[in-house]
N, C-alpha and C positions, 0 to 999 in steps of 0.2 A: 607306745604306738598312737599318735593322736587321731591321724588321718588314715580312715580305712581305705582298702586298695578296692578301686573299680573293677567289678568282676564282668567278665562277657560269657558269651555262650561256650567258651573251651574252657575258661578258668573256674566258672561257678559250680558249685556243686551239684550232681546231677538232677535230683530234685528242683533244683531253682532253674534250670534249663528252658523245660518247657515255659515256665513263667516268664522267663526273660524272653521268650520267642514270642508271647502275648505280647509284650510291652513293645516289643521292636514293630510287630503287627500293626499294634494299636497306634504308633507316636511316629513310626518311620525310623526310629531309632532308639537305643536304650535309655532313658533318662537316668542321669547319674545317682538320683535318689534310686531307683530300681537296682542299680547296679551295686550299690551299697547293701541295701535290703537283701540281696541275693546270699549273701553271707549266711542267711538262715532262712531256706525256703519257707517256714511256717510266718515268718515275719513278712516277707514279700507276698505271700498267697493271702494273709489276712488284710494287708493293705490293700490288695487288686481287689478282693471282696468287698471291702468296706467301701472304697472308693465308686465302685460299680453300684453297690446298693443306695449310696447318697446321689450319684448322679440319677437314681431311676425313682428318686422320693417325689413329693408331690410338691415341692418349693418351686418356685421359677428359677432361672436361671439368674437372673439379679439376685434372689433370694439367696440363692446357694453360694452365689461370690461373697454376699455380706458375711455368711456365716464362717467361709474358708479364711478369706482376709482378716476378719475379726479376729480370730483364732490365730493365726500366723502372725499377727502383728501384737496380740496380747503375749502369745510365747517368745516373739522377738526371732521368729526364725528367718536368718539370713539367705536360706533357698527358697522356701515357699512362697515368702513375698513377691519376689520378682518372678518365680513360675508362675502363681495364679494372677499376677499382674498379666503376664503373656497370653495365658489362658483364659482370662476375662476379656482381652482384645480379640481373640479367635471367637470366644462366643457372641460377640458384637455387644459386650455390656458397655455403657455409654463412660466417656472419659471422665465425665463429671464425678460418677459413681467410683470409678476407680480411683480418682483424686481425692474424694471425700475420704474414702477408707484408708488410702495411704497416709494422708495426711491428718487424720483424726479430726474430720470437719463433721459439720451435720451432714445426715443422710439427706437425699433429694427429696424422700416422701417421709410422711410420719410413719408408716407402714414399714418401711426399711430401717427407721431410727430406732423402732421398737424392739425389730429382729437384732438389730445390732446391740442394742442396749442389753437385751434377755440374754444374749449370747456371750456378753462380758459377765455379767451378774452370774451365769451359770457357771463360768470358767473361774471366777473370782471366790464364789460361794460353795465349789466344790459339787456342783450340780442342786443344790438347794435354793429354791426360791420361794418367797413368801406367797401366800394367797393373793394378796394386791399385787404383786409384780408378774403372778401367771395370768390374773384377769386383765391387767393391762395387754399382754400378749394377746389374749383371745378377743378383746375389745378392738384389736388393731387388725383383726381379721384373720387371724390365724386359728389352728384347732389343736386339738390334744394331740393327735397324730405328728402333726406338723413341729410340736415341741419336743417331741419322742424324736423326730428327725433331726433337729438342732442336736440333739445328743449324739446321735449317730456321726454328725458331721464332726462335733468334739472328737469322737474317738477316733475317726479317719484321721484328721490333723494332727491330734495329740502323738499318733504313732509317728507319722511322717516328722513332726517338728523335733521330738526328742531323738530320733534316729539322725537327723539333720545335725542337731547341737553335739551329740556324741561323737559324729563321725566327722564332722565339718565338711561336708559335703560339699564338693566343688561345683559352680553353677555351669549348668550347660550353655553352650554359645549363644543358643537362642534366647536365653534369659538374660544375659549379661547387660542388655539395654535397659532393663528395668531394675537393677541392683542398687 
């Protein structure tokens, strides 16, 4: 079975049902990603918690978008790239930044470019940065907490990207224009 069943409030395991209710309340419907993750209440719960923690971190909305989309594109996630494009538009992120991320162009500011580059390095080097790479991140105006917050974003998106690869999660209608 290559594509996972999309679960709903009636078909999901009992422990996933309140988590899906939270998704429905937060988004107005149950995103297909959450409908897939509901097969494992622990996975859905972990994802929701990681998402909430990353949303609350000290990075700006633009910076969060850079981290999310950089990871999504590096991991070639067919679901999360269009989903986070839609989310970025809802967050009123500039089309210039969205386009730069989606088409591997230079970021609109040096600070965002350093954030993008650092995220790529963390992914490619399995969490390892040289002292000079870390210093470049700090010199761009970021701090140690924010470096750890990038790792938090990587944790969140790696979970969703890998689930989407395995499940071949179909795009929600709201995300299809950004595929």
